[in-house]
Structures are given as structure tokens and as C-alpha cells.
N, C-alpha and C positions, 0 to 999 in steps of 0.2 A: 578155625575161624575167629576174627578179632572183631568183637562185638562193637566196641568203641569207634572202630574205623567204619563199621557199615553205619551206626548211629550217626555219626559225624557227616557223612558223604549224603545220608538220608535227609538230614535236616537242611545242609546246604542246598540239595536239590529241591526240596519244598520251598526254603525261601527265594531260590533263583527262580524257579516257576511263577510265585506268585509276583516277585517283582517284575518280571519279564511280561507276565499276563498283565499288570497293571500298567507298566511303561507302554505297551502297545495300546492300552485303552486310551491312557491319558494324552498320548503324543502323535498318535497318528489321526491323520485326516481321514475320519470314516464318515462323517455326516454330510450328505451332500448339499449342496446350496442350489435350489432350483430358481430359476426365474420366471415370475409371474406376469405375463403382458399386461394385465390388468393394474397391478401392482406398480409396475412401473410406468404404466400411463397415468396412474393417478399423482404419481410424485411429480412427474414432468408436467402434469398440470397445475401443480400446487393444491392438490387437493388431498384432504385425507381419509376420504372415503374409500371403500374398497366394494368389491362385487360381495353380493350375500346369497348366499345358499340356507334355506330353511327346510326342515323336515316337513314333508306331504303327510297328511293324514295323522292317525295316532298311533301308528306303529314304528317302532323305532329300525324294523328292518327295511323301511321304506327309503330308498337313497333320495337325496335331494335331487329335485328335478328344476328347481329355478335358481338361475345364475344371471341376474339382472343387474346392470350398472345402477347405483343410487342416483338420486336427484344430486344437484347441487349442494355439496355439503353445508350443513348448518350447527356449528358446534356451539355448545354451552361448555362452560368451565366451571369446576367446582374444585374450591382449596380449602382443604383442613390441617389439621397439625400432620396427619399420617400420609395425606394423599393429595396430588395434583391429578385432576382427572377431567377428560375432555369426553362428552356424551353427543353422540350425532343423534339430531332430532330424526333424521330420516332411519326408522326403525328402534330409536333409543337405546342404540349399542355403544359400549365405553369403548372408545377407539384407543384411550390415552390414559395409562395410569402410572404414576412415578411416584417415587417414596422419599419425602425430603429428607428423613431420618436416616437415610443409607444414600451416602454419597456414590456417584459412578465410580469415581477414583479418589485417592488421597489428595492427588495433584488437584483436583478439581471440586472442593468441599461443597460448594454452592450450586453443583450440578447434581440432580437427583437422580438414582438410577430408574430407568425406565423397564417395566415390565411387560405391560401392554402397550403397543404403538403401532404405527402405520407408515413410518418413514424408513428406519433402517429395516424392519421387517414388516410382516403383517403377523399380528397377534392380538387379537381383540376378544372380548366378551360379549356375546349376543344372547337375547333373549325377546321372546314375543308371543303372541297367541297364532296357533294355527288349528287346523280341523275344521269342521263344517262351516263355522260362521269366524274362523279365525281371520283377525284384521291383518294377518301377516302371511295370508295365504297364497294370494296371487302376487305379492311384491310387498316390500317394507311399508309400514304404516308410517305417516309424515306426521311427528307431534308437533306440539307448540308448548311454549315455556313464558313464564311470564317476565323474566330476566335472563340475560346472556351470561351473567357471572354470578357465582353465589360463593360466598365465603364464611366459614364457621368463625364466628366471633368468639374473643377470649373469655367472654363472659357465659358462653353457651357450650353445653356438652353434646349436643346432636344438631344436626340440618337436616331437612327434608327438602329434596328438589322433586318438584311435581311437575311432569309432562302429561299433556291433553291430548286425547284424539276423539273424535267423532266420526262413527262410521255410518254409512249411508242407509244401514238396516237399524238406526235407531240406537245402537250399542254406543255408549260412552265409556271410555277406558282412561284413567288415570295411572299411568305407570309412576310409581314413586321409589326413588332412591333415597335410602335413609343411610345416613353417615354418623359414626359416633365417635366422640374424641378417644384419641389413644387406641384405636382400634383398626384393625385390617379387614374387618368384616362389613361389607355392604347389605345392607336389607333390600332386595327389590320385591316389591308387589304390585300387583295389577287389580285395581279397584273399578269392578266393572258394574254399570248400571244400565238395565235394559229398558228403555224407552218406548221399546216397540210393543206390538200386538203379538208378538210371536215368542215362541221359547227359543233361546240361542244356545249352542253349544260350541264349546270351545277346548283346546288344550294349551297349556303354557309349554314352551319349549325353552331351555337355556342351555347354550354351547359355548364352548372355546374353539376359536380359528385360529389356526396358526400354519405358517409357510414351513418348510423344512431348513430354514437357516440355523447356522450353528448358535450355540450358547457362549455367551459373551460376560456373564453374570459373575465368573470370579473376579477375585481383586485386580488382578493382573491383566484380564482380558483375554489372556492365552493360557495355554498350558494344560492344566488339570480339565477333566471333561467326566463329570458323573453323568447319571443317567439323565437322558431328556427324551420326553416322551408322555404318553397317557397312562393314567391309572384309574383304576375303578374299584370302588368297594360295594359289593354286594351282599345279599344274602347266602350266595353260594361260595362266594370269595371275599373274605375280609380285606384283602389287598393283592389286585392283580396288575400286573404291568403289560400293556398293550404299546408295543413300539410303534413308529411311525413306519418303521420297516414292515410290522406285521399288518398294518393297515395296507400296506401297498399290496399286500396277497389277498386279504380278506376283509371283510367289516367284522366288526364287533357287535352283539347284540344280545342284551340280557335283560330280563324283568325282574324286580326286585323290589322288596318293600324296604323305602328308606334308602341308604346307601349315599354316595357321592361320586364325581366325577372332577379328575383334576389333570392338568398338565404340569408336571415336575422339570425342573433343571436346578442346575447348581445353586444352592441357599435359597430359592426363593420358588413359589408356586402360585396359581391360581386355581381355583376348586368352585364347583357350583355344588350346593349342598340343599337338597329338596327336603320337605317336611318328614319326619322319620317315620310317620305312620301311613303315607301314600303308596300305593303300587305304583312304580315309576317304572318307564322303558328307557335304558340307559343303551348307548349307542356311539361306536366309534365307526369313522369312515374316510377315505380319502376321496374328495369332491373331485369333478370333471376338470375344474381350474387347476389341480394342483395343490389345494389346501388340504389341511388335515382338521378334522371335526372331531370333538369328544362332548357329548352332553346327554340330556335327558329329555323324556317328555313326561307329562304329569297326566293323572287320568283326566278323562272328559269331564269337564264341569258345565253344570246345567244352569242356566240362569232364566227363570219364568218372565213374563210380561211385568213390568213395573217392580221387578226385584233387583238386587244387588248382590254380589258375590266378591271375593277377595281370593287373590291367587298369589301366594308368596314363594320366594326361593331366598338363598343367602350366597353371596359371592365373597368369597377370600381371594384377596389379591395382596401377597407379602410374603415377609419373611418363613422359613422353616422354624417357626417358634413352636415347639413341641407341646408347651403347656396351655398357649392360644388355639393349636389345632386340636387337641385332646378335648379342649371345653366346646370347641365348636360342633365337633362330630365324631362318634365312634370309629376308630381306626385311622382317622386323619392324621394323626402323629407317626403314622406308619411311614407316610411321605418323607419322613428324614430317616433316610435308607441306610441303616448299618448294616447292610449284607447280611451273610448267614451265621455272622457270629456276633449278631445283635443281643444276645442273650449276655455276652460278655460286654459288648460297646455300652449297651444303655446304663448298667451300673456303673461303669468308667464316667459315663458323661455326667449323671448325676453327682458322683463324687468329685468331679472336676468343677461343676456348676457349683456346688456347695463351698468347697476351698474358694475358689473365685469370689464367693458372697464375703469371706473373710479377709483375703488379701487385696482384692481389687485389682489383680494384674493376671491375665491369663497366661502369660508367659511363667510366673512365678507359681501359679496353678499348677500347670505342667510339671515343673519339678516337683513340689510337695505332693502330687499326685502320684509321681514316678517314686518318690521316697516311701509314700504309703504302701504301695503295692510290693515294692523290694521288702520293706519290713513285714509284711503280711508271709512274704515266700522265705523269709530269711530262714527258719527253722530246716526247713528242706534244701536250701541253698547253702547252708553250713554244714548239713551233712553230707552233701556232694562234695563239697571242699575238703571234709575230713576223709571221705574215701578216695579222693584224689590224693592226698598225702600219705594215705596208708600203701597206695599202689606204688608210691615213689620207694616207700621204705622196703618194698619185696624187690625193688628194680633187680638187685645182684641175682636172686633166686630165679627172677623170669627170664635174665639174659641166659643163665645157667642152663634153664630148659630149652631155650632157643638153639645154644650151642649142642647141646645133647642130641636133641630131636629134631635138628633143622630140616634134615632132609624127609623126615616122615611128619607130614603136617597133621594127618590126622591123630598121631599119637601125641604130637606136641599139644595139641587142641585139647585133647583127654587130660593130659598131666596139668594143665593151665586150669581147666575147669575143676580138677581135682584140688589145685592150690588155693583158687577161688573160693571153693567151699570151705576147706579146712580154716582159712585165714578171714572168711568173711569179709572178702573183697567184693567191690562192686563196680565192674568194668565200664559202667555207664556213667559212673560218678561225675567225670569231667563234663557230660554233654548233657544231663539232665536240667542243669538252669536254663540252657539256650534253647531246648525243645520245649520247656515249660511256659517260657516267655514268648514264644512264636504266637499263641493265639491271643494274648494281650496286645503285642505289637501290631498286629493284623486288625484287631478289634479298634485299636487307638487310632489307628492310620484313616480308618472310616467316620471313627469319632472326630479327628481333627478336621477331616476333609468336609464332613458334612454340616458341621455345626456353625450356622450362621454367625453365631456368638464371637468366632476368632475373626469373621472377616474385618480386615483393617484394623484387627486390634495389635497395639504396639506391645513390646517386651521391654527391652533397654537398648540404650544407645541408638545402633544403627538398623535394628530390627525394628521395623516401624509397622509392619503387617504380618502376622505369624501364619496368614493363611498361605503366603506365597514363599518363593525361594528365598533364601540369604542373597541379598544382593552382591557380596563381597564373599560368598562360599566360604567364610570363617567356621560356621557352625560345622559343615561338613566335614573340612580338613580336621578340625578337632574332634570330631567322632571318629573318623577314620584313625588317627592317633591314638586315642583311648581304646578304640577296639583293638589296635596293633598290640598295645601295652598288655590289654586283658589276656589277649591270646598267647603272649609270651608267659603270662603268670600259670595259665591252665595247659601248657605244654607237657607231656609225660615223657620220662625218659625212654619209656617202649614204643613211643611212636615210630611207626615205620617213615622212610622218605615221603612216601605219597600225602599221609596225614599231614605231616609238615609243613608240605608245599600248599595244601589246602588252607590250614589255619593261617597261612602267610598271605596267600591270594585273597582271601575273604574280607581282610580290610580295604583291600585294592576295590575290590568288587563294590562292596556297601557303600565306601566314600564317592565312586563314581554315579551310583545310583540316586543318592542322597543329595548329589549336587542341584537337583531341580526338584527337590520333594519340598512341601510345606516346611517352613522353619520352624513351626511348631512341633513336628512331627521329628526332625532333626534334633530339637533341643530335649526333647522325649529321650531319644537314643542316646544321646551323648550324656545326658543326666544317668540313664539306665546304666551305661558303661561304668562312669564316674563311682557311683554307688556299688556296683559289683565290685570294681576293683579295691575300694575300702573295706567292704565286707571279707571278700577274700585276704587281705592284707591281715585283717582284725582275728579271722579264723587261723589264718598262718602263724600268727606270732602266740595265739593260745596254745597251738599244738606244739611251737618251739619250747614254749615254757613247761608244758606237759611231759614231754621227751627228757628236758631237762631235769626235771624233777624225778621221773623214774629213773635215770642215770644215777642220781644223787643217793636215791635210797638203794638202787643195787649195789653201790659202792659201801654205803652204810652196812649193810647186811652181811658184805663180804668180809 
């Protein structure tokens, strides 16, 4: 049995499987795009309002039963350093949230990326009061505002937008949106004043409403597709994905102290975060109109006659910034999903970020990260190269065994194993470096794919965005050439024709795959190959000097 051959084929099979799996996931059109009659009608009418569905009662398992069109849309706008927001006075829902610090595309730097919107898609953040005396129970409450536009002044660090509603039962509600400079967190609170002679009871609901349209948040607008769907964090599950497809089949319902609910996409997310000490009812479901809902309901709040109460929640709408997310809520940083190799990807990300803090360029940070990883693995890599060189030294003996026992494969394998044990040869020596770096490669793939820091980040020359493919395919071709040269250096004289063909085919396959991979990932693999070639060259030269010295000593002793 040729252990080297089996390990090489196994490694190739694993890499190929992962590549094909990711290829299928990234480039196939698996996300259905459904048309909503209500959304289309609203767009045709020139209105940004959409139909609203709110949970009834105080149970998350109760499906929305209200699906009424809002009145004529009355929008107010809010502009801060991080947000351009529109709030519909009918319900007080956020129907638009764009990010001035994140351009939609490099070609249009003045056009901010939209997360929440009702034009190209329906994706909004809703909140209100339901329950026994909820003002949104039978239909959305119509608020009033003192002005139509709010702007955060340069001299201010925060901005409060107050919407007011007076109910027939004597309940006065101030819905307050608090914006903070340099923050993507919106504090939302309901200030309740009971001017009636009766005790009033209500529940806060906060939910995200989205259609099934695709995610265009990558820099190129097409291509890469990371997870798009709902996620929940509860006391039972710190991080649980519930896809739109799952909600097609059944509703999600779970009660938990604290927790959060989010809809995540490539690079960005929106999330409702309730108070950490409340017992909340989380839910996810598909409404009768085809929209998906993910949200929670708070415990019942009781307000006696003449009393006041406040119900609050926090809404995050912005980039997948791990520091900001972890500061907002426990486990929220897990929405930056590095996959099952997160335990490798997370340290790589922090190291990459640390290096970037020094060099100030994400491309050079990737190169230096690769160099750091290769230096850490160098002792094992050097040992493998020495093992390969030793295998070459015993090539004549191995060829002799093959000629002697070629017809008896079992006997030949036994004799080969005796030779390996006697001379302390490692038949896996040439394959170990590749097998060891596979987890790093996969983890770094997700690191570069999920890190919003690399979105629209330039490297040098024509590489103006490391998160999309090289527009001229220069990096993939250089990577393929370096991989071919590396394979030539690692070939063993004992390789059979099948092994040789595999090693010649691998650079071609990898080059084809990398044509559409992010430039940052291709830069990593190219750097990895060049450093590997350099390390092997250094080790080989050291072995040659050592052998030459041994020959000189042998001559001198004779």
C-alpha cells in the first residue's frame, strides 16, 4: 500500500469537495424571489408604506392575523453621521436605513448602502404595543411628530426623535428613537402615561419584516452568497439559525430570559435586543402575505391610573463589527459566522486585524499574516522536507524492491515498511504541509468572506477591492503558476504515473476555482505558495550542504 498516494488523493478529494460545495453555494441561484402584490402596489403608487402584520395577544405562538394596509404614508427623516433613516408615522416603523459610511459600490461613493428599505425589496424594523390595551392591537397607531426632518448637529453626540400618540382609553404614548454619534444602535423606548381611571395592560413587540429577495450586500452585488436568514439567541441556544426555508415549513417559538433576534446577510445585519433580565417570547414565522417575520414580545406591562411606565428595546442596524456586537449583547458577535472552524478563524481574524493596525493595508496584512502562520509551522514543514529529501536518497533501494517484488504487492509492501522502519523514513512527508494548512485555508476563506473590514478595501495597483475577484485574473494565474512550481519541487522519484498526473492536475483545478474567489483569498494562497517554495529551497540547500560535508568527512577519514 502506497500511503503517500492515498493521503494525496484523500487531501485532493477533501479540498475538491469543499471547493465544489462552496462553488454550488456561492454561484447557484437557490434563493427564490417572490413577488408581493402589496409591495408592488405600494411601489406603483409611489408610497413607501407596506402592509403590516403584528402579533396578537402575548404569546409568540399566536400567528399574525392582522394584514391591513396602512394609511397614506407620512414619513419623517433622520440623518446622523452613521444613518439616513425614514420612519413611517403610521406605526412608527423604520422603513429605510442606509449607511453613509458604507457606499453601495466603489463607483458610487456618495450612494450609501441600504439595509432596510421598501423599494427594491421589503425589509423593515417594526415595533409597537399589543396585548389587552395595546395601541397596535387592531391596526397600527398613527403618531405625530413636531418636525418632518431631524439632523444630528456636529456639536451634538446624540439625537432624540419623539413620536406621540394619544389613545381613546386615555393612554398617551411617546415613542422615542435615540441615535448616538458613531453608533449603529438605535435605542427605542415607549413612554406610557395612563390618564384614565382604569388599569391598562400592554406588551411590547419588536420584529423584523422581510421578503424573500436575494442579498446584494457584497461589493460586486453578485457572486458570493453567505447565509441570509433569521438567527436567534436564547437561554437554550446561544446561536441558532432559522432559515427562511425553515419558516416555510413551521413557525419558530421559544421563551427565554434576555436573548436577541436578528436577520443576517453578507457583511450586515439587523437585530432587536430586549432587556437582558426580561422573560421574552421569541418567534419566527411566515405571514399570509409571504413576508417573513422574526421578533419577540415582552412581558405584560401594567400601568395603573395616573401612573407612568417605560418599555425599551435596542435595534442594531449596521455592519458585522464584532467589537460593537459583543458590546451590545452576549453572543451577538456570533452573527459573524466563521463556520465550524471558527476556533481557527477567530484567532486568525484578530491577528489579521492587529497586523492591519500596524501596516494600514488589508492586503499587506494578509501577506504578513500568511508569513506569520508559515513561520509558526516552519519546524514541522522543515521536518517534512527533510523526510522528502531522505526518501529521494533511498530511491535506488526502493526501485530495487519494486523490481524484485513487483508481482507480489503484499510482499513488496512488507519490505517497504521494513525499509521505512530501518531508515526512519516518513512516507507522508511530502503531503503533511498541504494537509496541515487545509484547515487554515478553509478558516481563512470564511474570515476573508465574512469580515466587513475587507469590503471595498484596496491592496495595490488594480486590486481596489479585496472582497471580490481579481478583475484581470492576474492573481489566480500567478497562484496557479506558483502552485505548479511547488508541486514540481515536491514530486518524488518513486511516484507512480497516477500520482504525477494528480499533482499536475491540481494547479489547473485550483486556478480555475480561484478565478472567481475573492482577491484577498487568492492573495493569501499565492503568498502561501511563494513562502513555501522559499522555505523548501532553504531546507534543500541546507540538506545539500550537509550531504557535501558528510562526503568530505568520509573522504578525509578514508
